[in-house]
ZADO-1210 file (C-alpha; in nm, 4 decimals, padded with zeros to 6 digits):
<atoms>
<atom x="00.8067" y="02.4398" z="01.7546" code="MET" pos="1"/>
<atom x="00.9523" y="02.2526" z="02.0506" code="SER" pos="2"/>
<atom x="01.3022" y="02.1098" z="02.0518" code="SER" pos="3"/>
<atom x="01.1682" y="01.7537" z="02.0383" code="SER" pos="4"/>
<atom x="00.9699" y="01.8413" z="01.7261" code="THR" pos="5"/>
<atom x="01.2811" y="01.9918" z="01.5651" code="LEU" pos="6"/>
<atom x="01.4846" y="01.6830" z="01.6468" code="THR" pos="7"/>
<atom x="01.2150" y="01.4547" z="01.5084" code="ARG" pos="8"/>
<atom x="01.1880" y="01.6639" z="01.1911" code="ALA" pos="9"/>
<atom x="01.5635" y="01.6457" z="01.1296" code="ARG" pos="10"/>
<atom x="01.5887" y="01.2719" z="01.1850" code="THR" pos="11"/>
<atom x="01.2808" y="01.1720" z="00.9864" code="ARG" pos="12"/>
<atom x="01.3778" y="00.9357" z="00.7027" code="LEU" pos="13"/>
<atom x="01.2315" y="01.0485" z="00.3719" code="PRO" pos="14"/>
<atom x="01.0501" y="00.7616" z="00.2049" code="SER" pos="15"/>
<atom x="01.1856" y="00.8902" z="-00.1274" code="ALA" pos="16"/>
<atom x="01.5268" y="00.7628" z="-00.0151" code="VAL" pos="17"/>
<atom x="01.3816" y="00.4141" z="00.0247" code="LEU" pos="18"/>
<atom x="01.2257" y="00.4380" z="-00.3224" code="VAL" pos="19"/>
<atom x="01.5603" y="00.5384" z="-00.4729" code="ALA" pos="20"/>
<atom x="01.7448" y="00.2637" z="-00.2865" code="VAL" pos="21"/>
<atom x="01.4895" y="00.0005" z="-00.3855" code="GLY" pos="22"/>
<atom x="01.5011" y="00.0847" z="-00.7539" code="LEU" pos="23"/>
<atom x="01.8644" y="00.1863" z="-00.8054" code="ALA" pos="24"/>
<atom x="02.0396" y="-00.0381" z="-00.5530" code="ALA" pos="25"/>
<atom x="01.8133" y="-00.3289" z="-00.6421" code="GLY" pos="26"/>
<atom x="01.9188" y="-00.2891" z="-01.0048" code="PHE" pos="27"/>
<atom x="02.2853" y="-00.2449" z="-00.9147" code="GLY" pos="28"/>
<atom x="02.2904" y="-00.5510" z="-00.6914" code="ILE" pos="29"/>
<atom x="02.1137" y="-00.7649" z="-00.9514" code="ALA" pos="30"/>
<atom x="02.3574" y="-00.6494" z="-01.2206" code="GLN" pos="31"/>
<atom x="02.6664" y="-00.6688" z="-01.0039" code="GLY" pos="32"/>
<atom x="02.6039" y="-01.0129" z="-00.8575" code="THR" pos="33"/>
<atom x="02.4191" y="-01.1664" z="-01.1508" code="GLY" pos="34"/>
<atom x="02.1541" y="-01.2824" z="-00.9029" code="ILE" pos="35"/>
<atom x="01.8285" y="-01.1162" z="-01.0033" code="ARG" pos="36"/>
<atom x="01.6479" y="-01.2516" z="-00.6986" code="ALA" pos="37"/>
<atom x="01.8895" y="-01.0667" z="-00.4708" code="LEU" pos="38"/>
<atom x="01.8124" y="-00.7388" z="-00.6462" code="GLY" pos="39"/>
<atom x="01.4439" y="-00.8242" z="-00.6207" code="GLY" pos="40"/>
<atom x="01.4804" y="-00.8816" z="-00.2472" code="ALA" pos="41"/>
<atom x="01.6340" y="-00.5348" z="-00.2067" code="VAL" pos="42"/>
<atom x="01.3530" y="-00.3874" z="-00.4183" code="PHE" pos="43"/>
<atom x="01.0872" y="-00.5660" z="-00.2093" code="ALA" pos="44"/>
<atom x="01.2412" y="-00.4807" z="00.1289" code="ALA" pos="45"/>
<atom x="01.2778" y="-00.1116" z="00.0427" code="ALA" pos="46"/>
<atom x="00.9236" y="-00.1059" z="-00.0960" code="GLY" pos="47"/>
<atom x="00.7797" y="-00.2627" z="00.2177" code="LEU" pos="48"/>
<atom x="00.9685" y="-00.0189" z="00.4404" code="ALA" pos="49"/>
<atom x="00.8498" y="00.2755" z="00.2309" code="ALA" pos="50"/>
<atom x="00.4952" y="00.1379" z="00.2358" code="GLY" pos="51"/>
<atom x="00.4940" y="00.1297" z="00.6144" code="VAL" pos="52"/>
<atom x="00.6059" y="00.4931" z="00.6228" code="LEU" pos="53"/>
<atom x="00.3424" y="00.5957" z="00.3676" code="TRP" pos="54"/>
<atom x="00.0685" y="00.4210" z="00.5603" code="LEU" pos="55"/>
<atom x="00.1702" y="00.5826" z="00.8903" code="ARG" pos="56"/>
<atom x="00.2294" y="00.9300" z="00.7508" code="ARG" pos="57"/>
<atom x="-00.0318" y="00.9698" z="00.4765" code="ARG" pos="58"/>
<atom x="-00.2903" y="00.6929" z="00.5123" code="GLY" pos="59"/>
<atom x="-00.3998" y="00.3962" z="00.3025" code="PRO" pos="60"/>
<atom x="-00.5078" y="00.5782" z="-00.0141" code="ALA" pos="61"/>
<atom x="-00.1739" y="00.7533" z="-00.0571" code="THR" pos="62"/>
<atom x="00.0139" y="00.4360" z="00.0395" code="ALA" pos="63"/>
<atom x="-00.1636" y="00.2360" z="-00.2311" code="VAL" pos="64"/>
<atom x="-00.1067" y="00.5075" z="-00.4918" code="ALA" pos="65"/>
<atom x="00.2638" y="00.5359" z="-00.4109" code="LEU" pos="66"/>
<atom x="00.3028" y="00.1581" z="-00.4050" code="ALA" pos="67"/>
<atom x="00.1498" y="00.1474" z="-00.7540" code="ALA" pos="68"/>
<atom x="00.3945" y="00.4184" z="-00.8645" code="LEU" pos="69"/>
<atom x="00.6874" y="00.2203" z="-00.7192" code="TYR" pos="70"/>
<atom x="00.5916" y="-00.1055" z="-00.8908" code="VAL" pos="71"/>
<atom x="00.4999" y="00.0842" z="-01.2075" code="GLY" pos="72"/>
<atom x="00.8452" y="00.2431" z="-01.2147" code="ALA" pos="73"/>
<atom x="01.0023" y="-00.1025" z="-01.1878" code="PHE" pos="74"/>
<atom x="00.7908" y="-00.2288" z="-01.4779" code="VAL" pos="75"/>
<atom x="00.8533" y="00.0840" z="-01.6859" code="LEU" pos="76"/>
<atom x="01.2304" y="00.0458" z="-01.6438" code="ALA" pos="77"/>
<atom x="01.2015" y="-00.3032" z="-01.7925" code="HIS" pos="78"/>
<atom x="00.9806" y="-00.1813" z="-02.0772" code="VAL" pos="79"/>
<atom x="01.2228" y="00.0993" z="-02.1604" code="LEU" pos="80"/>
<atom x="01.5276" y="-00.1257" z="-02.1444" code="ALA" pos="81"/>
<atom x="01.3912" y="-00.4390" z="-02.3109" code="ILE" pos="82"/>
<atom x="01.1071" y="-00.3079" z="-02.5241" code="GLY" pos="83"/>
<atom x="01.2478" y="00.0247" z="-02.6402" code="VAL" pos="84"/>
<atom x="01.6157" y="-00.0679" z="-02.6324" code="GLY" pos="85"/>
<atom x="01.7275" y="00.2061" z="-02.3951" code="MET" pos="86"/>
<atom x="02.0406" y="00.1235" z="-02.1932" code="PRO" pos="87"/>
<atom x="01.9300" y="-00.0420" z="-01.8684" code="ALA" pos="88"/>
<atom x="02.1179" y="00.2004" z="-01.6425" code="TRP" pos="89"/>
<atom x="01.9527" y="00.4964" z="-01.8175" code="LEU" pos="90"/>
<atom x="01.6049" y="00.3459" z="-01.7884" code="ALA" pos="91"/>
<atom x="01.6559" y="00.2738" z="-01.4184" code="VAL" pos="92"/>
<atom x="01.7966" y="00.6226" z="-01.3597" code="SER" pos="93"/>
<atom x="01.5003" y="00.7923" z="-01.5246" code="LEU" pos="94"/>
<atom x="01.2338" y="00.5953" z="-01.3416" code="VAL" pos="95"/>
<atom x="01.4205" y="00.6237" z="-01.0110" code="THR" pos="96"/>
<atom x="01.4471" y="01.0015" z="-01.0329" code="LEU" pos="97"/>
<atom x="01.0835" y="01.0331" z="-01.1314" code="THR" pos="98"/>
<atom x="00.9449" y="00.7959" z="-00.8683" code="ALA" pos="99"/>
<atom x="01.1620" y="00.9391" z="-00.5900" code="ALA" pos="100"/>
<atom x="01.0692" y="01.2956" z="-00.6880" code="GLY" pos="101"/>
<atom x="00.6967" y="01.2248" z="-00.6920" code="VAL" pos="102"/>
<atom x="00.7258" y="01.0345" z="-00.3645" code="THR" pos="103"/>
<atom x="00.9070" y="01.3256" z="-00.2023" code="PHE" pos="104"/>
<atom x="00.6440" y="01.5709" z="-00.3227" code="GLY" pos="105"/>
<atom x="00.3496" y="01.3590" z="-00.2133" code="VAL" pos="106"/>
<atom x="00.4714" y="01.1889" z="00.1030" code="ALA" pos="107"/>
<atom x="00.7793" y="01.3597" z="00.2423" code="ASP" pos="108"/>
<atom x="00.7294" y="01.7325" z="00.2187" code="ARG" pos="109"/>
<atom x="00.6107" y="01.8711" z="00.5477" code="SER" pos="110"/>
<atom x="00.2946" y="02.0772" z="00.5809" code="ALA" pos="111"/>
<atom x="00.5053" y="02.3855" z="00.6692" code="GLU" pos="112"/>
<atom x="00.7039" y="02.3488" z="00.3446" code="THR" pos="113"/>
<atom x="00.3883" y="02.3090" z="00.1362" code="VAL" pos="114"/>
<atom x="00.2270" y="02.6148" z="00.3009" code="ASP" pos="115"/>
<atom x="00.5384" y="02.8253" z="00.2414" code="ALA" pos="116"/>
<atom x="00.5434" y="02.7509" z="-00.1322" code="VAL" pos="117"/>
</atoms>
């Protein structure tokens, strides 16, 4: 592995971070400010940024599947909080951990890591 490859590998932003920021920070901003649209803007911006990374790194099929997971996690957090009566912070935490974990496993793990496991 060349030094430029090592540098690029260390500085590569995991898309799972964007998923976590979009879901958790979007929720926190909406709750903290009382402006749901502001939280939605954070959710949308992080989702678009993650989508660009997924498309570049894994192709359209994976990008669409992960986008569906991201939006599905958002919807599931609402169902758990409103429909089931779970505390909102707990619902958001659960879906954020799950979506970010799946995203990391599908989109962010390098081929060398997958081969080593």
